[in-house]
C-alpha positions as CSV (number, residue, x, y, z in Angstrom):
1,M,14.9,-91.7,-82.7
2,S,14.1,-89.2,-80.0
3,R,16.2,-86.7,-80.0
4,P,19.3,-86.9,-76.7
5,R,17.8,-84.6,-73.8
6,T,20.3,-82.1,-72.4
7,E,20.4,-81.1,-68.3
8,A,21.0,-77.3,-68.6
9,P,18.5,-75.1,-67.2
10,P,16.8,-72.5,-69.7
11,D,18.9,-69.0,-68.0
12,T,16.5,-66.1,-69.4
13,P,13.5,-64.7,-68.6
14,K,11.7,-65.1,-72.2
15,V,11.8,-68.9,-71.4
16,L,9.2,-68.5,-69.1
17,D,6.9,-67.2,-71.5
18,K,7.7,-70.1,-74.1
19,A,7.2,-72.8,-71.2
20,L,3.4,-71.7,-70.6
21,R,2.9,-72.3,-74.7
22,V,4.3,-75.4,-74.2
23,L,2.1,-76.3,-71.6
24,D,-1.1,-75.1,-73.6
25,A,-0.1,-77.0,-76.2
26,F,-1.5,-80.2,-74.8
27,T,-5.1,-80.2,-75.0
28,E,-7.9,-83.0,-75.1
29,R,-7.3,-83.2,-79.3
30,T,-3.7,-82.9,-79.2
31,P,-2.8,-84.7,-75.8
32,E,0.7,-86.0,-76.5
33,W,3.4,-84.6,-78.2
34,S,7.1,-85.4,-79.6
35,E,9.7,-83.3,-79.2
36,G,10.0,-82.2,-83.2
37,A,6.4,-81.9,-83.7
38,L,6.0,-79.3,-81.1
39,S,9.3,-77.3,-82.5
40,R,7.6,-77.0,-85.3
41,R,4.0,-76.2,-84.2
42,L,5.1,-73.3,-81.7
43,E,8.2,-72.6,-83.8
44,I,10.6,-72.7,-80.6
45,P,14.5,-73.5,-81.1
46,S,14.9,-77.1,-80.7
47,T,17.6,-76.8,-77.9
48,T,15.7,-74.0,-75.9
49,L,12.3,-76.6,-76.5
50,N,14.5,-79.5,-75.1
51,R,15.8,-77.6,-72.0
52,I,12.3,-76.6,-71.6
53,L,10.8,-80.1,-71.5
54,R,13.3,-81.6,-69.3
55,S,12.8,-78.6,-66.8
56,L,8.9,-79.6,-66.7
57,E,9.5,-83.5,-67.1
58,R,11.5,-82.8,-63.7
59,A,9.1,-81.0,-62.1
60,G,6.6,-83.5,-63.0
61,Y,4.2,-81.2,-65.0
62,L,5.3,-83.3,-68.3
63,L,5.5,-87.4,-68.3
64,R,7.9,-88.7,-70.8
65,Y,7.3,-92.1,-72.6
66,G,9.7,-94.5,-73.9
67,D,8.9,-93.6,-77.6
68,G,10.0,-90.0,-76.3
69,R,6.4,-88.5,-77.0
70,Y,5.1,-86.4,-73.6
71,R,1.9,-85.9,-71.6
72,L,0.9,-84.1,-69.0
73,G,2.0,-84.7,-65.9
74,L,0.5,-85.4,-62.5
75,A,1.7,-81.9,-61.2
76,A,0.0,-80.1,-63.6
77,I,-3.2,-81.7,-62.8
78,R,-2.7,-81.1,-59.1
79,L,-2.3,-77.4,-60.1
80,G,-5.6,-77.3,-61.8
81,S,-7.2,-79.1,-59.1
82,R,-5.8,-76.6,-56.7
83,A,-7.2,-73.6,-58.9
84,S,-10.4,-75.2,-58.8
85,E,-10.5,-75.2,-55.3
86,S,-9.6,-71.4,-55.2
87,L,-12.2,-70.6,-57.4
88,D,-15.4,-70.6,-55.3
89,L,-17.5,-72.9,-57.4
90,A,-20.1,-73.4,-55.1
91,A,-20.8,-69.8,-55.0
92,A,-20.4,-69.5,-58.6
93,L,-22.6,-72.4,-59.8
94,A,-25.6,-72.0,-56.8
95,P,-28.2,-70.5,-59.3
96,E,-27.4,-73.9,-61.9
97,I,-28.1,-76.5,-59.5
98,Q,-30.7,-74.6,-57.8
99,A,-32.7,-74.5,-61.4
100,A,-31.8,-78.4,-61.9
101,A,-33.1,-78.9,-58.4
102,R,-36.4,-77.2,-59.3
103,E,-36.7,-78.5,-62.7
104,T,-36.3,-82.4,-61.5
105,G,-37.9,-81.7,-58.5
106,E,-34.6,-84.3,-57.0
107,L,-31.3,-83.7,-55.1
108,T,-29.0,-81.8,-57.5
109,F,-25.0,-81.3,-56.5
110,L,-21.8,-80.3,-57.6
111,A,-18.5,-82.3,-56.9
112,V,-15.2,-81.2,-57.5
113,P,-12.2,-84.0,-57.6
114,E,-9.6,-84.3,-54.4
115,I,-6.5,-86.1,-56.8
116,A,-4.3,-86.3,-54.2
117,T,-6.2,-88.2,-52.7
118,G,-8.6,-90.2,-54.7
119,L,-11.4,-88.5,-53.8
120,T,-14.4,-86.5,-55.1
121,R,-16.3,-84.0,-52.5
122,Y,-19.4,-82.6,-52.6
123,I,-19.3,-78.7,-52.3
124,Y,-22.6,-77.1,-53.0
125,A,-26.1,-79.4,-52.5
126,A,-29.9,-78.2,-53.3
127,D,-32.4,-80.8,-51.9
128,S,-35.3,-82.7,-53.2
129,T,-38.8,-81.6,-52.4
130,S,-40.5,-84.9,-52.2
131,R,-40.8,-86.8,-49.4
132,L,-39.5,-90.2,-50.1
133,R,-35.7,-88.4,-51.4
134,V,-32.1,-88.9,-51.4
135,T,-30.0,-86.7,-49.3
136,V,-26.0,-85.6,-48.8
137,E,-24.3,-84.0,-46.9
138,V,-21.7,-81.4,-48.0
139,G,-18.4,-82.0,-47.4
140,T,-19.1,-85.6,-47.9
141,A,-16.3,-87.2,-50.2
142,V,-16.6,-90.6,-52.1
143,Q,-13.7,-92.4,-54.0
144,L,-13.1,-91.0,-57.4
145,S,-14.5,-94.3,-59.0
146,A,-17.5,-94.7,-57.3
147,G,-20.9,-93.0,-58.4
148,A,-21.8,-90.9,-61.5
149,T,-20.9,-87.8,-60.1
150,A,-17.1,-89.4,-59.3
151,K,-17.1,-91.0,-62.6
152,A,-17.9,-88.3,-64.7
153,I,-15.0,-86.2,-62.9
154,L,-12.6,-89.6,-63.4
155,A,-13.4,-90.3,-67.2
156,F,-12.0,-87.2,-68.4
157,Q,-9.1,-87.4,-66.4
158,P,-5.1,-87.9,-67.7
159,E,-4.4,-91.8,-68.0
160,A,-2.0,-91.6,-65.0
161,V,-4.5,-90.2,-63.2
162,I,-6.9,-92.8,-63.3
163,D,-4.0,-95.2,-63.4
164,S,-3.4,-94.1,-60.0
165,V,-6.8,-94.1,-58.8
166,L,-7.7,-97.5,-59.7
167,A,-4.3,-98.9,-58.7
168,S,-5.7,-98.0,-54.9
169,P,-7.6,-100.0,-52.8
170,R,-11.3,-99.4,-53.3
171,E,-14.2,-99.3,-50.7
172,R,-17.7,-100.6,-51.0
173,H,-20.0,-97.8,-50.9
174,A,-23.5,-99.9,-51.5
175,T,-24.1,-103.1,-53.3
176,G,-23.7,-101.8,-56.5
177,T,-19.8,-100.3,-56.2
178,L,-18.2,-101.2,-59.1
179,M,-14.9,-103.0,-57.5
180,D,-13.6,-104.6,-60.3
181,A,-10.5,-102.0,-61.9
182,E,-11.5,-103.5,-65.4
183,A,-15.2,-102.9,-64.7
184,V,-14.4,-99.2,-64.0
185,R,-12.0,-98.7,-67.3
186,V,-14.9,-99.9,-69.3
187,D,-18.0,-97.9,-67.7
188,L,-15.3,-95.0,-67.9
189,A,-14.8,-95.5,-71.5
190,L,-18.7,-95.2,-71.9
191,I,-18.8,-91.8,-70.0
192,R,-16.3,-90.3,-72.5
193,E,-18.6,-91.5,-75.3
194,R,-21.5,-90.4,-74.1
195,G,-20.5,-87.7,-72.4
196,W,-22.4,-88.3,-68.8
197,A,-22.5,-90.9,-66.0
198,F,-24.7,-93.4,-64.8
199,S,-25.2,-95.4,-61.4
200,W,-27.3,-97.8,-59.5
201,E,-26.9,-97.8,-56.0
202,E,-23.1,-97.4,-56.2
203,T,-22.9,-95.1,-53.3
204,Y,-26.3,-94.8,-51.3
205,Q,-28.7,-97.8,-50.7
206,G,-31.8,-96.9,-53.0
207,A,-30.5,-94.2,-55.2
208,W,-29.6,-93.9,-59.1
209,A,-28.1,-90.6,-59.8
210,V,-26.6,-89.0,-63.7
211,A,-24.0,-87.0,-63.9
212,A,-22.4,-84.4,-66.4
213,P,-18.7,-83.2,-66.5
214,L,-17.5,-79.4,-66.0
215,R,-14.5,-79.9,-68.8
216,D,-11.5,-77.1,-68.9
217,S,-12.2,-75.9,-72.9
218,G,-8.5,-76.1,-73.2
219,T,-6.9,-79.5,-71.7
220,G,-10.5,-81.1,-71.9
221,V,-10.2,-82.0,-67.9
222,A,-12.8,-82.5,-65.5
223,I,-13.1,-79.6,-62.9
224,G,-15.7,-81.0,-61.5
225,A,-19.2,-82.3,-62.1
226,I,-23.2,-82.1,-61.9
227,G,-25.1,-84.9,-60.9
228,V,-28.8,-85.2,-59.8
229,A,-30.0,-88.4,-57.2
230,V,-32.9,-90.0,-57.0
231,P,-34.4,-92.6,-55.5
232,T,-34.6,-96.1,-57.2
233,S,-38.5,-96.3,-56.5
234,R,-38.8,-93.4,-59.2
235,H,-36.9,-94.9,-61.8
236,T,-38.7,-94.9,-65.4
237,P,-36.5,-94.9,-68.5
238,D,-38.8,-91.5,-69.2
239,I,-37.8,-90.2,-65.9
240,E,-33.8,-91.2,-66.4
241,E,-33.8,-89.4,-69.9
242,R,-35.7,-86.5,-68.3
243,V,-33.1,-86.4,-65.6
244,R,-30.4,-86.5,-68.0
245,E,-31.2,-84.0,-70.3
246,V,-31.6,-81.2,-67.3
247,V,-28.2,-82.5,-66.1
248,L,-26.8,-81.9,-69.6
249,K,-28.1,-78.9,-70.0
250,A,-26.9,-77.4,-66.7
251,A,-23.6,-78.6,-67.1
252,D,-23.3,-76.5,-70.1
253,R,-24.6,-73.3,-68.6
254,A,-22.3,-73.7,-65.8
255,M,-19.3,-74.4,-68.2
256,G,-20.8,-71.2,-70.0
257,S,-21.0,-68.9,-67.0
258,L,-17.4,-70.2,-65.6
259,G,-15.8,-68.8,-69.4
260,Y,-15.4,-71.9,-70.8
261,R,-17.0,-73.3,-74.0
262,R,-18.7,-75.9,-74.8
263,L,-16.9,-79.8,-76.0
């Protein structure tokens, strides 16, 4: 049985340090904790920890499930999203995007999530050198469930975020847009398993794409994604494999330049 929760707020300056340690404990490998296990792991007295957990839950930084276990809440995800937006990812990662575009000869772009609106926004792009090419306008936003780049981001979000996105109405951007929520969930599970996403005419007619997420190595949550989009007339298994290799290597280098370790 889970411990009854107290309502008294933390009242010592040191509690802030303890609260940050609590939030840091929620990682990709340990996305949920019981109060007892967290107390033992962090060596925080149960009474103090109970108050911290209640405060974080009230503020939306943690979610408490029926069995008494905790997970990160939407407020924590939104904070991470705002932090990502405040970092000039476009400037920091422009060299990697440009290098991938040169190597593939195709449109390569960087996208970031806007969790509160359920969208993915393109913030940087390096154009293809081919006459027949896919183009994208920087600043364009698409729903988080549509296209390889968006799905590479959505797949590595907490379940609460995924549930919220899939519960919202979806727009058909192109003939291949996945409209069924369960179909999207199946695709997201596959993306998590293999570490990259693929789409065929999901956001733009006549285009396919491969994308890889940029993930916080502490939480495992995707803060963005690098994608390459190619006309469907230039698709073969060999081309797809080559593009995928370039995208995955670009994402690895980008994460390294941001100070994240490879997951």
